[in-house]
LOVEXFI-808915 format. One record per residue: x, z, y of N, C-alpha, C in turn. Coordinates in nm, 3 decimals. Last residue first. Layout:
BEGIN
<r n_u="X" n_w="Z" n_v="Y" ca_u="X" ca_w="Z" ca_v="Y" c_u="X" c_w="Z" c_v="Y"/>
...
This chain:
BEGIN
<r n_u="-5.695" n_w="-1.572" n_v="0.503" ca_u="-5.775" ca_w="-1.557" ca_v="0.624" c_u="-5.699" c_w="-1.476" c_v="0.728"/>
<r n_u="-5.517" n_w="-1.818" n_v="0.314" ca_u="-5.533" ca_w="-1.682" ca_v="0.363" c_u="-5.621" c_w="-1.681" c_v="0.487"/>
<r n_u="-5.313" n_w="-2.000" n_v="0.130" ca_u="-5.457" ca_w="-1.986" ca_v="0.152" c_u="-5.484" c_w="-1.840" c_v="0.188"/>
<r n_u="-5.048" n_w="-2.213" n_v="0.165" ca_u="-5.089" ca_w="-2.074" ca_v="0.178" c_u="-5.237" c_w="-2.069" c_v="0.213"/>
<r n_u="-4.813" n_w="-2.416" n_v="0.023" ca_u="-4.956" ca_w="-2.406" ca_v="0.052" c_u="-4.993" c_w="-2.258" c_v="0.054"/>
<r n_u="-4.512" n_w="-2.583" n_v="0.080" ca_u="-4.581" ca_w="-2.455" ca_v="0.070" c_u="-4.728" c_w="-2.470" c_v="0.107"/>
<r n_u="-4.369" n_w="-2.824" n_v="-0.129" ca_u="-4.435" ca_w="-2.797" ca_v="-0.002" c_u="-4.521" c_w="-2.672" c_v="-0.019"/>
<r n_u="-4.075" n_w="-2.965" n_v="-0.287" ca_u="-4.186" ca_w="-2.871" ca_v="-0.277" c_u="-4.241" c_w="-2.859" c_v="-0.136"/>
<r n_u="-3.896" n_w="-3.158" n_v="-0.347" ca_u="-3.842" ca_w="-3.031" ca_v="-0.299" c_u="-3.950" c_w="-2.924" c_v="-0.282"/>
<r n_u="-3.967" n_w="-3.329" n_v="-0.662" ca_u="-3.957" ca_w="-3.317" ca_v="-0.517" c_u="-3.909" c_w="-3.179" c_v="-0.479"/>
<r n_u="-3.797" n_w="-3.445" n_v="-0.954" ca_u="-3.876" ca_w="-3.344" ca_v="-0.883" c_u="-3.860" c_w="-3.361" c_v="-0.733"/>
<r n_u="-3.799" n_w="-3.682" n_v="-1.217" ca_u="-3.756" ca_w="-3.645" ca_v="-1.082" c_u="-3.853" c_w="-3.544" c_v="-1.024"/>
<r n_u="-3.670" n_w="-3.826" n_v="-1.512" ca_u="-3.763" ca_w="-3.734" ca_v="-1.449" c_u="-3.708" c_w="-3.689" c_v="-1.315"/>
<r n_u="-3.672" n_w="-4.121" n_v="-1.717" ca_u="-3.605" ca_w="-4.026" ca_v="-1.628" c_u="-3.713" c_w="-3.938" c_v="-1.564"/>
<r n_u="-3.928" n_w="-4.158" n_v="-1.846" ca_u="-3.799" ca_w="-4.176" ca_v="-1.912" c_u="-3.700" c_w="-4.088" c_v="-1.840"/>
<r n_u="-4.088" n_w="-4.081" n_v="-1.635" ca_u="-4.101" ca_w="-4.214" ca_v="-1.692" c_u="-3.976" c_w="-4.252" c_v="-1.769"/>
<r n_u="-4.231" n_w="-3.867" n_v="-1.411" ca_u="-4.179" ca_w="-3.874" ca_v="-1.547" c_u="-4.201" c_w="-4.014" c_v="-1.604"/>
<r n_u="-4.217" n_w="-3.675" n_v="-1.125" ca_u="-4.227" ca_w="-3.810" ca_v="-1.176" c_u="-4.160" c_w="-3.817" c_v="-1.313"/>
<r n_u="-4.385" n_w="-3.432" n_v="-0.941" ca_u="-4.297" ca_w="-3.458" ca_v="-1.055" c_u="-4.324" c_w="-3.597" c_v="-1.108"/>
<r n_u="-4.409" n_w="-3.216" n_v="-0.662" ca_u="-4.441" ca_w="-3.346" ca_v="-0.720" c_u="-4.338" c_w="-3.375" c_v="-0.830"/>
<r n_u="-4.516" n_w="-2.883" n_v="-0.613" ca_u="-4.410" ca_w="-2.980" ca_v="-0.640" c_u="-4.468" c_w="-3.107" c_v="-0.701"/>
<r n_u="-4.603" n_w="-2.623" n_v="-0.399" ca_u="-4.651" ca_w="-2.734" ca_v="-0.480" c_u="-4.542" c_w="-2.841" c_v="-0.489"/>
<r n_u="-4.595" n_w="-2.281" n_v="-0.392" ca_u="-4.520" ca_w="-2.400" ca_v="-0.356" c_u="-4.563" c_w="-2.511" c_v="-0.453"/>
<r n_u="-4.912" n_w="-2.120" n_v="-0.327" ca_u="-4.794" ca_w="-2.150" ca_v="-0.409" c_u="-4.712" c_w="-2.258" c_v="-0.338"/>
<r n_u="-5.244" n_w="-2.023" n_v="-0.352" ca_u="-5.122" ca_w="-2.010" ca_v="-0.274" c_u="-4.999" c_w="-2.026" c_v="-0.363"/>
<r n_u="-5.465" n_w="-2.004" n_v="-0.501" ca_u="-5.401" ca_w="-2.135" ca_v="-0.498" c_u="-5.272" c_w="-2.133" c_v="-0.417"/>
<r n_u="-5.570" n_w="-1.756" n_v="-0.455" ca_u="-5.485" ca_w="-1.772" ca_v="-0.573" c_u="-5.427" c_w="-1.912" c_v="-0.587"/>
<r n_u="-5.740" n_w="-1.800" n_v="-0.236" ca_u="-5.609" ca_w="-1.734" ca_v="-0.216" c_u="-5.516" c_w="-1.750" c_v="-0.336"/>
<r n_u="-5.870" n_w="-2.136" n_v="-0.270" ca_u="-5.879" ca_w="-1.992" ca_v="-0.292" c_u="-5.742" c_w="-1.929" c_v="-0.267"/>
<r n_u="-6.044" n_w="-2.421" n_v="-0.143" ca_u="-5.921" ca_w="-2.349" ca_v="-0.174" c_u="-5.944" c_w="-2.199" c_v="-0.180"/>
<r n_u="-6.218" n_w="-2.644" n_v="-0.150" ca_u="-6.262" ca_w="-2.508" ca_v="-0.188" c_u="-6.144" c_w="-2.420" c_v="-0.226"/>
<r n_u="-5.982" n_w="-2.902" n_v="-0.244" ca_u="-6.100" ca_w="-2.852" ca_v="-0.175" c_u="-6.135" c_w="-2.712" c_v="-0.225"/>
<r n_u="-5.721" n_w="-3.115" n_v="-0.227" ca_u="-5.754" ca_w="-2.979" ca_v="-0.269" c_u="-5.869" c_w="-2.928" c_v="-0.182"/>
<r n_u="-5.584" n_w="-3.401" n_v="-0.347" ca_u="-5.687" ca_w="-3.351" ca_v="-0.258" c_u="-5.734" c_w="-3.217" c_v="-0.310"/>
<r n_u="-5.283" n_w="-3.526" n_v="-0.378" ca_u="-5.360" ca_w="-3.418" ca_v="-0.437" c_u="-5.457" c_w="-3.368" c_v="-0.331"/>
<r n_u="-5.133" n_w="-3.846" n_v="-0.447" ca_u="-5.201" ca_w="-3.751" ca_v="-0.361" c_u="-5.263" c_w="-3.638" c_v="-0.443"/>
<r n_u="-4.849" n_w="-4.058" n_v="-0.445" ca_u="-4.950" ca_w="-3.985" ca_v="-0.521" c_u="-5.005" c_w="-3.875" c_v="-0.430"/>
<r n_u="-4.714" n_w="-4.378" n_v="-0.371" ca_u="-4.755" ca_w="-4.245" ca_v="-0.326" c_u="-4.861" c_w="-4.187" c_v="-0.420"/>
<r n_u="-4.648" n_w="-4.648" n_v="-0.338" ca_u="-4.556" ca_w="-4.556" ca_v="-0.408" c_u="-4.586" c_w="-4.410" c_v="-0.372"/>
<r n_u="-4.828" n_w="-4.824" n_v="-0.243" ca_u="-4.760" ca_w="-4.741" ca_v="-0.142" c_u="-4.662" c_w="-4.643" c_v="-0.205"/>
<r n_u="-4.925" n_w="-4.937" n_v="-0.469" ca_u="-4.874" ca_w="-5.028" ca_v="-0.366" c_u="-4.796" c_w="-4.952" c_v="-0.259"/>
<r n_u="-5.024" n_w="-4.725" n_v="-0.610" ca_u="-4.899" ca_w="-4.784" ca_v="-0.656" c_u="-4.841" c_w="-4.883" c_v="-0.555"/>
<r n_u="-5.155" n_w="-4.445" n_v="-0.527" ca_u="-5.157" ca_w="-4.579" ca_v="-0.471" c_u="-5.024" c_w="-4.642" c_v="-0.507"/>
<r n_u="-5.349" n_w="-4.194" n_v="-0.695" ca_u="-5.223" ca_w="-4.261" ca_v="-0.664" c_u="-5.250" c_w="-4.398" c_v="-0.607"/>
<r n_u="-5.479" n_w="-3.858" n_v="-0.722" ca_u="-5.495" ca_w="-4.004" ca_v="-0.714" c_u="-5.359" c_w="-4.063" c_v="-0.680"/>
<r n_u="-5.653" n_w="-3.565" n_v="-0.813" ca_u="-5.526" ca_w="-3.636" ca_v="-0.805" c_u="-5.555" c_w="-3.786" c_v="-0.802"/>
<r n_u="-5.842" n_w="-3.312" n_v="-0.677" ca_u="-5.845" ca_w="-3.449" ca_v="-0.725" c_u="-5.708" c_w="-3.513" c_v="-0.705"/>
<r n_u="-5.992" n_w="-2.990" n_v="-0.722" ca_u="-5.877" ca_w="-3.073" ca_v="-0.687" c_u="-5.897" c_w="-3.213" c_v="-0.747"/>
<r n_u="-6.236" n_w="-2.890" n_v="-0.816" ca_u="-6.195" ca_w="-2.862" ca_v="-0.677" c_u="-6.082" c_w="-2.954" c_v="-0.632"/>
<r n_u="-6.281" n_w="-2.956" n_v="-1.078" ca_u="-6.395" ca_w="-2.960" ca_v="-0.987" c_u="-6.360" c_w="-2.934" c_v="-0.842"/>
<r n_u="-6.019" n_w="-2.749" n_v="-1.187" ca_u="-6.118" ca_w="-2.851" ca_v="-1.220" c_u="-6.239" c_w="-2.841" c_v="-1.128"/>
<r n_u="-5.841" n_w="-2.546" n_v="-1.154" ca_u="-5.862" ca_w="-2.635" ca_v="-1.039" c_u="-5.966" c_w="-2.743" c_v="-1.066"/>
<r n_u="-5.819" n_w="-2.404" n_v="-1.390" ca_u="-5.846" ca_w="-2.329" ca_v="-1.267" c_u="-5.873" c_w="-2.418" c_v="-1.146"/>
<r n_u="-5.744" n_w="-2.584" n_v="-1.594" ca_u="-5.882" ca_w="-2.534" ca_v="-1.583" c_u="-5.914" c_w="-2.472" c_v="-1.448"/>
<r n_u="-5.556" n_w="-2.864" n_v="-1.480" ca_u="-5.562" ca_w="-2.733" ca_v="-1.538" c_u="-5.699" c_w="-2.672" c_v="-1.507"/>
<r n_u="-5.638" n_w="-3.201" n_v="-1.549" ca_u="-5.637" ca_w="-3.089" ca_v="-1.455" c_u="-5.632" c_w="-2.958" c_v="-1.532"/>
<r n_u="-5.556" n_w="-3.544" n_v="-1.576" ca_u="-5.564" ca_w="-3.413" ca_v="-1.639" c_u="-5.560" c_w="-3.307" c_v="-1.529"/>
<r n_u="-5.664" n_w="-3.888" n_v="-1.598" ca_u="-5.617" ca_w="-3.769" ca_v="-1.526" c_u="-5.634" c_w="-3.644" c_v="-1.610"/>
<r n_u="-5.638" n_w="-4.234" n_v="-1.596" ca_u="-5.650" ca_w="-4.115" ca_v="-1.677" c_u="-5.590" c_w="-3.996" c_v="-1.602"/>
<r n_u="-5.587" n_w="-4.442" n_v="-1.433" ca_u="-5.716" ca_w="-4.442" ca_v="-1.501" c_u="-5.735" c_w="-4.322" c_v="-1.593"/>
<r n_u="-5.347" n_w="-4.493" n_v="-1.310" ca_u="-5.444" ca_w="-4.411" ca_v="-1.239" c_u="-5.578" c_w="-4.397" c_v="-1.308"/>
<r n_u="-5.146" n_w="-4.616" n_v="-1.438" ca_u="-5.245" ca_w="-4.703" ca_v="-1.375" c_u="-5.350" c_w="-4.624" c_v="-1.297"/>
<r n_u="-5.005" n_w="-4.390" n_v="-1.531" ca_u="-4.937" ca_w="-4.492" ca_v="-1.450" c_u="-5.037" c_w="-4.580" c_v="-1.373"/>
<r n_u="-5.209" n_w="-4.090" n_v="-1.492" ca_u="-5.140" ca_w="-4.195" ca_v="-1.567" c_u="-5.083" c_w="-4.301" c_v="-1.474"/>
<r n_u="-5.155" n_w="-3.770" n_v="-1.353" ca_u="-5.225" ca_w="-3.898" ca_v="-1.348" c_u="-5.141" c_w="-4.004" c_v="-1.418"/>
<r n_u="-5.223" n_w="-3.421" n_v="-1.346" ca_u="-5.136" ca_w="-3.531" ca_v="-1.388" c_u="-5.221" c_w="-3.659" c_v="-1.384"/>
<r n_u="-5.202" n_w="-3.089" n_v="-1.210" ca_u="-5.274" ca_w="-3.213" ca_v="-1.235" c_u="-5.174" c_w="-3.323" c_v="-1.270"/>
<r n_u="-5.052" n_w="-2.851" n_v="-1.253" ca_u="-5.182" ca_w="-2.849" ca_v="-1.185" c_u="-5.265" c_w="-2.971" c_v="-1.222"/>
<r n_u="-4.833" n_w="-2.662" n_v="-1.441" ca_u="-4.890" ca_w="-2.794" ca_v="-1.422" c_u="-5.030" c_w="-2.781" c_v="-1.361"/>
<r n_u="-4.627" n_w="-2.415" n_v="-1.294" ca_u="-4.751" ca_w="-2.445" ca_v="-1.365" c_u="-4.796" c_w="-2.588" c_v="-1.336"/>
<r n_u="-4.333" n_w="-2.227" n_v="-1.332" ca_u="-4.397" ca_w="-2.341" ca_v="-1.268" c_u="-4.513" c_w="-2.387" c_v="-1.357"/>
<r n_u="-4.370" n_w="-1.874" n_v="-1.382" ca_u="-4.325" ca_w="-2.006" ca_v="-1.422" c_u="-4.399" c_w="-2.115" c_v="-1.344"/>
<r n_u="-4.315" n_w="-1.624" n_v="-1.124" ca_u="-4.393" ca_w="-1.687" ca_v="-1.230" c_u="-4.335" c_w="-1.825" c_v="-1.263"/>
<r n_u="-4.174" n_w="-1.529" n_v="-0.911" ca_u="-4.182" ca_w="-1.446" ca_v="-1.029" c_u="-4.261" c_w="-1.504" c_v="-1.144"/>
<r n_u="-4.364" n_w="-1.695" n_v="-0.664" ca_u="-4.245" ca_w="-1.614" ca_v="-0.698" c_u="-4.269" c_w="-1.526" c_v="-0.820"/>
<r n_u="-4.541" n_w="-1.975" n_v="-0.799" ca_u="-4.537" ca_w="-1.858" ca_v="-0.712" c_u="-4.418" c_w="-1.774" c_v="-0.753"/>
<r n_u="-4.583" n_w="-2.325" n_v="-0.812" ca_u="-4.508" ca_w="-2.207" ca_v="-0.854" c_u="-4.520" c_w="-2.098" c_v="-0.750"/>
<r n_u="-4.721" n_w="-2.628" n_v="-0.947" ca_u="-4.711" ca_w="-2.524" ca_v="-0.845" c_u="-4.641" c_w="-2.402" c_v="-0.903"/>
<r n_u="-4.721" n_w="-2.985" n_v="-0.979" ca_u="-4.701" ca_w="-2.852" ca_v="-1.032" c_u="-4.706" c_w="-2.754" c_v="-0.915"/>
<r n_u="-4.854" n_w="-3.300" n_v="-1.034" ca_u="-4.835" ca_w="-3.193" ca_v="-0.937" c_u="-4.822" c_w="-3.061" c_v="-1.014"/>
<r n_u="-4.723" n_w="-3.612" n_v="-1.157" ca_u="-4.788" ca_w="-3.481" ca_v="-1.174" c_u="-4.764" c_w="-3.396" c_v="-1.051"/>
<r n_u="-4.728" n_w="-3.939" n_v="-1.292" ca_u="-4.703" ca_w="-3.848" ca_v="-1.179" c_u="-4.785" c_w="-3.721" c_v="-1.195"/>
<r n_u="-4.557" n_w="-4.166" n_v="-1.491" ca_u="-4.665" ca_w="-4.069" ca_v="-1.485" c_u="-4.630" c_w="-3.969" c_v="-1.376"/>
<r n_u="-4.426" n_w="-4.472" n_v="-1.380" ca_u="-4.406" ca_w="-4.329" ca_v="-1.395" c_u="-4.538" c_w="-4.254" c_v="-1.393"/>
<r n_u="-4.448" n_w="-4.729" n_v="-1.306" ca_u="-4.418" ca_w="-4.705" ca_v="-1.447" c_u="-4.404" c_w="-4.556" c_v="-1.478"/>
<r n_u="-4.475" n_w="-4.739" n_v="-1.035" ca_u="-4.592" ca_w="-4.775" ca_v="-1.115" c_u="-4.571" c_w="-4.752" c_v="-1.264"/>
<r n_u="-4.214" n_w="-4.689" n_v="-0.934" ca_u="-4.320" ca_w="-4.587" ca_v="-0.927" c_u="-4.434" c_w="-4.615" c_v="-1.024"/>
<r n_u="-3.917" n_w="-4.736" n_v="-1.017" ca_u="-4.038" ca_w="-4.817" ca_v="-1.032" c_u="-4.157" c_w="-4.724" c_v="-1.047"/>
<r n_u="-3.719" n_w="-4.579" n_v="-0.756" ca_u="-3.749" ca_w="-4.608" ca_v="-0.896" c_u="-3.883" c_w="-4.684" c_v="-0.900"/>
<r n_u="-3.691" n_w="-4.545" n_v="-0.486" ca_u="-3.570" ca_w="-4.552" ca_v="-0.567" c_u="-3.592" c_w="-4.571" c_v="-0.715"/>
<r n_u="-3.948" n_w="-4.315" n_v="-0.387" ca_u="-3.867" ca_w="-4.434" ca_v="-0.368" c_u="-3.747" c_w="-4.429" c_v="-0.459"/>
<r n_u="-4.262" n_w="-4.165" n_v="-0.302" ca_u="-4.150" ca_w="-4.187" ca_v="-0.394" c_u="-4.076" c_w="-4.315" c_v="-0.360"/>
<r n_u="-4.445" n_w="-3.910" n_v="-0.155" ca_u="-4.392" ca_w="-4.044" ca_v="-0.139" c_u="-4.266" c_w="-4.059" c_v="-0.222"/>
<r n_u="-4.722" n_w="-3.732" n_v="-0.185" ca_u="-4.588" ca_w="-3.738" ca_v="-0.244" c_u="-4.543" c_w="-3.884" c_v="-0.238"/>
<r n_u="-4.944" n_w="-3.514" n_v="-0.012" ca_u="-4.895" ca_w="-3.648" ca_v="-0.042" c_u="-4.755" c_w="-3.637" c_v="-0.101"/>
<r n_u="-5.233" n_w="-3.309" n_v="-0.013" ca_u="-5.090" ca_w="-3.324" ca_v="-0.030" c_u="-5.058" c_w="-3.470" c_v="-0.061"/>
<r n_u="-5.478" n_w="-3.196" n_v="0.187" ca_u="-5.440" ca_w="-3.313" ca_v="0.109" c_u="-5.290" c_w="-3.323" c_v="0.106"/>
<r n_u="-5.700" n_w="-2.916" n_v="0.188" ca_u="-5.572" ca_w="-2.977" ca_v="0.223" c_u="-5.553" c_w="-3.100" c_v="0.136"/>
<r n_u="-5.972" n_w="-2.708" n_v="0.297" ca_u="-5.916" ca_w="-2.822" ca_v="0.223" c_u="-5.779" c_w="-2.861" c_v="0.276"/>
<r n_u="-6.127" n_w="-2.379" n_v="0.257" ca_u="-6.082" ca_w="-2.498" ca_v="0.327" c_u="-6.023" c_w="-2.603" c_v="0.235"/>
<r n_u="-6.174" n_w="-2.152" n_v="0.120" ca_u="-6.284" ca_w="-2.247" ca_v="0.132" c_u="-6.245" c_w="-2.377" c_v="0.200"/>
<r n_u="-5.955" n_w="-1.957" n_v="0.319" ca_u="-6.031" ca_w="-1.974" ca_v="0.194" c_u="-6.153" c_w="-2.061" c_v="0.216"/>
<r n_u="-5.761" n_w="-2.152" n_v="0.556" ca_u="-5.849" ca_w="-2.040" ca_v="0.522" c_u="-5.916" c_w="-2.064" c_v="0.387"/>
<r n_u="-5.419" n_w="-2.250" n_v="0.532" ca_u="-5.560" ca_w="-2.285" ca_v="0.539" c_u="-5.642" c_w="-2.162" c_v="0.500"/>
<r n_u="-5.103" n_w="-2.373" n_v="0.612" ca_u="-5.187" ca_w="-2.254" ca_v="0.604" c_u="-5.333" c_w="-2.296" c_v="0.622"/>
<r n_u="-4.946" n_w="-2.631" n_v="0.412" ca_u="-4.969" ca_w="-2.553" ca_v="0.532" c_u="-5.054" c_w="-2.432" c_v="0.504"/>
<r n_u="-4.857" n_w="-2.971" n_v="0.311" ca_u="-4.883" ca_w="-2.831" ca_v="0.291" c_u="-4.907" c_w="-2.759" c_v="0.422"/>
<r n_u="-4.782" n_w="-3.231" n_v="0.360" ca_u="-4.923" ca_w="-3.196" ca_v="0.372" c_u="-4.956" c_w="-3.050" c_v="0.348"/>
<r n_u="-4.549" n_w="-3.375" n_v="0.122" ca_u="-4.592" ca_w="-3.337" ca_v="0.256" c_u="-4.738" c_w="-3.295" c_v="0.252"/>
<r n_u="-4.264" n_w="-3.448" n_v="-0.083" ca_u="-4.400" ca_w="-3.397" ca_v="-0.064" c_u="-4.424" c_w="-3.367" c_v="0.084"/>
<r n_u="-4.074" n_w="-3.701" n_v="-0.209" ca_u="-4.092" ca_w="-3.617" ca_v="-0.091" c_u="-4.238" c_w="-3.578" c_v="-0.074"/>
<r n_u="-3.823" n_w="-3.817" n_v="-0.386" ca_u="-3.960" ca_w="-3.773" ca_v="-0.410" c_u="-3.988" c_w="-3.668" c_v="-0.304"/>
<r n_u="-3.583" n_w="-4.072" n_v="-0.424" ca_u="-3.642" ca_w="-3.969" ca_v="-0.339" c_u="-3.787" c_w="-3.944" c_v="-0.381"/>
<r n_u="-3.277" n_w="-4.206" n_v="-0.531" ca_u="-3.413" ca_w="-4.165" ca_v="-0.567" c_u="-3.460" c_w="-4.056" c_v="-0.472"/>
């Protein structure tokens, strides 16, 4: 099983990034996919979640209207489009797959700074 995030980096406030999470080794289309984030000294926080078919989504209040989660079951990939980024979005972002078994990715750093 592999869950691999990519797309993180350094961006200025107001900028955009698109995170990707490529999965393999399990039946991706049967798994609810989520993005979490964590900063040092704080608990890991749920950012967004998407249903197996992609027809239902959830966002934490702080990212509503700025972030969009989507998935491509044909490519076994989930995305997080992040717009209007703020310094408080700085964190390590993790991909999480939940479908009976649960799998975490290794994380990708997002830094929002001028």
